C-alpha positions in Angstrom: -9.4 19.4 -8.9 -6.3 18.3 -10.7 -5.8 15.0 -12.6 -4.4 13.2 -9.5 -7.4 14.0 -7.4 -9.8 13.2 -10.2 -8.2 9.7 -10.6 -8.4 9.1 -6.9 -12.1 9.9 -6.6 -13.0 8.1 -9.9 -11.3 4.8 -9.0 -14.2 3.0 -7.6 -15.9 1.8 -10.8 -12.6 0.1 -11.6 -12.9 -1.8 -8.3 -16.4 -3.0 -9.2 -14.9 -4.5 -12.4 -12.1 -6.2 -10.6 -14.2 -7.8 -7.9 -14.5 -11.5 -8.7 -12.3 -11.2 -11.8 -9.9 -13.7 -10.3 -10.1 -16.4 -7.7 -7.8 -18.2 -5.2 -4.9 -20.1 -6.5 -4.4 -23.7 -5.4 -0.6 -23.8 -5.6 1.1 -25.1 -2.4 4.5 -23.5 -2.5 5.7 -20.6 -0.3 4.5 -17.3 -1.7 7.3 -14.7 -2.3 5.8 -11.3 -3.1 8.2 -9.1 -4.9 7.9 -5.4 -5.8 9.5 -2.0 -5.6 8.2 1.2 -3.9 4.4 1.0 -3.6 4.4 -2.5 -5.0 6.7 -3.6 -2.2 4.4 -2.2 0.4 1.5 -4.1 -1.2 3.7 -7.2 -1.1 4.1 -6.7 2.7 0.4 -6.5 3.1 -0.4 -9.5 0.9 2.3 -11.6 2.6 0.8 -10.8 6.0 -2.7 -11.8 4.8 -1.5 -14.9 3.1 0.2 -16.1 6.3 -2.9 -15.5 8.3 -4.8 -17.5 5.7 -2.4 -20.4 6.2 -0.4 -19.8 3.0 3.3 -19.3 4.1 4.6 -16.1 2.5 7.3 -13.5 2.6 7.7 -10.0 1.0 11.0 -9.0 -0.6 12.1 -5.8 -2.5 12.6 -6.5 -6.2 16.3 -5.8 -6.2 16.9 -7.9 -3.1 15.2 -10.9 -4.6 17.0 -10.5 -7.9 20.5 -10.1 -6.4 20.5 -12.1 -3.1 17.5 -14.4 -2.9 19.4 -17.0 -0.8 19.1 -14.6 2.2 15.3 -14.8 2.1 14.4 -18.3 0.9 16.7 -21.2 -0.1 14.7 -23.4 -2.4 13.6 -22.1 -5.8 11.6 -25.3 -6.7 9.2 -24.7 -3.8 8.6 -21.1 -4.6 5.7 -19.2 -6.1 6.9 -15.7 -6.9 4.2 -13.0 -7.2 5.9 -10.1 -9.0 4.0 -6.8 -8.6 4.4 -3.9 -10.9 1.9 -1.3 -12.1 3.6 -0.8 -15.5 5.0 -4.2 -15.8 8.2 -2.6 -16.9 10.0 -1.9 -13.6 13.6 -3.1 -14.2 14.2 -4.9 -10.9 10.8 -6.6 -10.8 10.9 -7.8 -14.4 14.5 -9.1 -14.0 13.5 -10.8 -10.7 10.6 -12.5 -12.5 12.9 -13.7 -15.3 15.6 -14.9 -12.9 13.0 -16.7 -10.8 11.6 -18.7 -13.7 15.1 -19.5 -14.9 15.7 -21.2 -11.5 12.5 -23.2 -11.5 10.1 -21.0 -9.6 6.5 -20.5 -10.8 5.9 -16.8 -11.4 2.6 -14.8 -11.4 2.7 -11.3 -12.6 0.4 -8.9 -10.8 0.0 -5.7 -12.9 -2.5 -3.5 -14.7 -0.7 -4.0 -18.0 -1.4 -7.4 -19.5 1.0 -6.9 -22.5 3.9 -5.7 -20.4 7.4 -7.2 -20.1 6.4 -8.6 -16.7 3.4 -10.4 -18.2 5.7 -11.9 -20.9 8.1 -13.2 -18.2 5.4 -14.7 -16.0 3.8 -18.2 -16.0 0.4 -16.6 -15.1 -0.9 -13.0 -15.1 -3.4 -11.2 -13.0 -4.4 -7.9 -14.5 -7.3 -5.5 -14.4 -7.9 -2.2 -16.4 -7.0 0.9 -14.5 -8.0 4.6 -14.9 -6.5 5.9 -18.2 -5.5 9.2 -16.7 -3.5 7.8 -13.8 -0.2 9.7 -13.8 3.1 9.4 -12.0 1.6 9.0 -8.5 0.4 5.4 -8.1 -3.2 5.4 -6.8 -6.0 3.4 -8.4 -3.6 0.8 -9.7 -2.3 0.2 -6.2 -5.8 -0.4 -5.0 -6.6 -2.7 -7.9 -3.4 -4.8 -7.4 -4.1 -5.2 -3.7 -7.7 -6.2 -4.5 -6.6 -8.8 -7.0 -3.9 -10.0 -4.7 -6.4 -10.5 -1.8 -8.7 -12.5 -4.1 -5.7 -14.6 -5.2 -5.3 -15.9 -1.6 -9.0 -16.5 -1.2 -10.0 -13.4 0.8 -13.7 -12.7 0.5 -14.3 -9.2 -0.8 -18.0 -8.2 -0.5 -19.3 -5.6 -3.0 -19.9 -3.3 -0.1 -16.1 -2.8 0.2 -16.3 -0.3 -2.7 -18.8 2.0 -1.1 -17.1 1.8 2.2 -13.7 2.9 0.8 -15.3 5.7 -1.2 -17.2 7.0 1.9 -14.1 6.9 4.1 -12.0 8.8 1.5 -14.7 11.5 1.3 -15.1 11.8 5.0 -11.4 12.2 5.5 -11.2 14.8 2.8 -14.1 16.8 4.2 -12.8 16.7 7.8 -9.1 17.5 7.4 -8.1 20.6 9.3 -5.3 22.9 8.2 -3.7 22.2 11.6 -2.7 18.7 10.4 -1.8 19.7 6.8 0.7 22.2 7.9 2.7 19.9 10.1 6.2 19.1 8.9 6.8 15.6 10.4 4.2 13.0 9.7 4.2 9.5 11.2 2.0 6.6 10.0 1.4 3.7 12.4 -0.1 0.3 11.5 0.4 -3.2 12.8 0.1 -6.7 11.3 -1.3 -6.5 7.7 -1.7 -2.7 8.2 2.1 -2.1 8.4 2.4 -2.2 4.7 -0.5 0.1 4.3 1.0 2.6 6.8 4.3 2.4 4.8 2.3 3.1 1.6 0.5 6.0 3.3 3.9 7.5 4.3 5.3 7.1 0.8 2.3 8.7 -0.8 2.4 11.8 1.4 6.1 12.1 1.1 6.3 11.9 -2.7 3.2 14.1 -3.2 3.9 16.8 -0.6 7.7 16.6 0.0 7.1 16.3 3.7 9.3 14.0 5.8 7.3 10.9 6.8 8.0 7.7 8.7 6.1 4.4 9.1 6.3 2.1 12.2 4.5 -0.7 13.9 2.6 1.1 16.6 4.2 -0.2 19.7 7.7 -0.1 18.1 7.3 3.7 17.9 7.8 3.9 21.7 11.3 2.5 21.3 13.3 5.6 20.3 11.4 7.3 17.5 8.9 8.8 19.9 11.7 11.2 20.9 11.0 13.2 17.7 7.4 14.0 18.6 6.5 17.6 19.2 3.9 20.3 18.1 5.1 19.9 14.5 4.2 16.2 14.3 1.1 14.7 12.8 0.4 11.0 13.4 -1.9 8.7 11.4 -3.0 5.7 13.4 -4.4 2.8 11.4 -6.2 1.0 14.2 -6.2 -2.8 14.3 -9.2 -4.6 15.8 -7.1 -6.9 17.9 -4.8 -4.2 19.4 -7.0 -1.2 19.6 -6.7 -0.6 23.4 -2.9 -0.6 23.2 -2.9 1.6 20.1 -5.3 4.1 21.8 -2.9 4.3 24.8 -0.1 5.2 22.4 -2.3 7.8 20.7 -2.8 9.5 24.1 0.9 9.6 24.7 1.5 11.2 21.3 -1.2 13.8 21.9 0.3 14.6 25.3 3.6 15.3 23.5 2.0 17.7 21.0 1.1 15.5 18.0 -2.1 16.0 16.1 -3.5 12.4 15.6 -5.8 11.2 12.9 -7.4 8.0 14.2 -8.7 5.8 11.4 -10.8 3.2 13.2 -10.3 4.6 16.7 -9.6 7.6 18.9 -7.7 10.7 17.7 -8.0 14.5 17.4 -9.7 13.6 14.2 -11.4 10.2 14.5 -13.2 8.4 11.7 -14.7 4.9 11.8 -13.5 2.2 9.4 -16.4 -0.1 8.6 -14.3 -3.1 7.5 -13.0 -6.4 8.6 -9.3 -7.1 9.4 -9.0 -8.7 6.0 -10.4 -5.7 4.0 -9.4 -2.8 6.2 -6.1 -2.1 4.3 -7.9 -2.0 0.9 -10.6 0.3 2.4 -7.9 2.7 3.8 -5.9 3.1 0.6 -8.0 5.8 -1.1 -8.3 7.8 2.1 -4.5 7.8 2.5 -4.1 8.9 -1.2 -6.5 11.8 -0.6 -4.4 12.8 2.5 -1.3 13.0 0.4 -3.1 15.1 -2.2 -4.5 17.5 0.4 -1.1 17.9 2.0 0.4 18.7 -1.4 -2.4 21.3 -2.2 -1.8 23.0 1.1 1.8 23.6 -0.1 0.8 24.6 -3.6 2.6 21.5 -5.1 1.4 19.8 -8.3 1.1 16.1 -7.8 0.8 15.6 -11.6 4.5 16.2 -11.9 6.1 15.4 -8.5 9.8 16.3 -8.1 12.4 13.7 -9.2 9.8 11.0 -10.0 8.8 9.2 -13.2 5.9 6.9 -13.9 8.1 3.9 -14.8 11.4 3.3 -12.9 13.9 1.7 -15.3 17.6 1.3 -14.3 20.2 2.1 -16.9 21.9 -1.0 -18.1 
């Protein structure tokens, strides 16, 4: 077991510490979630949940919000920017936080580094300690920032969510067949608040195993991309409670075209139940998707401690 896998399976006590560590904010402005890479996909997930909870929200990549915010939201004074960065040093995110405050927005930094540049350029900070051995690949810190972000909009997170996530990750790890790990084209499908999670699953597997991945809203996949499906394709369906029948129909189509389907929360060639509400499903799924990326890398003899071309902190040259 390498360091990446160790961190993934040892993340759950950190969840326990973060549960209840912060509560819902009462600010009334539109929420603008800003982040880069994994943090942007967390932003998409949190914005979807915030909207469902009656808190108007959008998600914007860090560089886009820094350089062209007027294309996303026109009024700085009615904006609460939630800037998400594991290290708190990501160039675009820190600059976006600083720029937002300078124009009158209230900024919350969501990070695991309370003494970071992001924290120093925010009006408020949400932070929780992460695993000290987490390396380049972002795993437990992603889970923790999603957890804190959900609590920030008032999502109830029962203590049972920790054990549920741990059991799902182990079940997926134990059940994964070589048939899926050897496929060269992997598609992640998730709708509503699970689209950001599907995108994060795709990113994890791609950066860890160097396999080409894509993420789509499930029914959008029929509109063109399905033409790529063949016997080299694996699909990971993140089932939604409100669209399960339509998603199951799509899964059957993918299977008929040669894809091996992992069904998380519904039918597939490998099917695993997800014992979570719509509000907590994304959080519960994250560790399982992290394990999937690690197993795909191991099957190709790749070391995820030092993934190709990646660094732990992305800082643009000035």
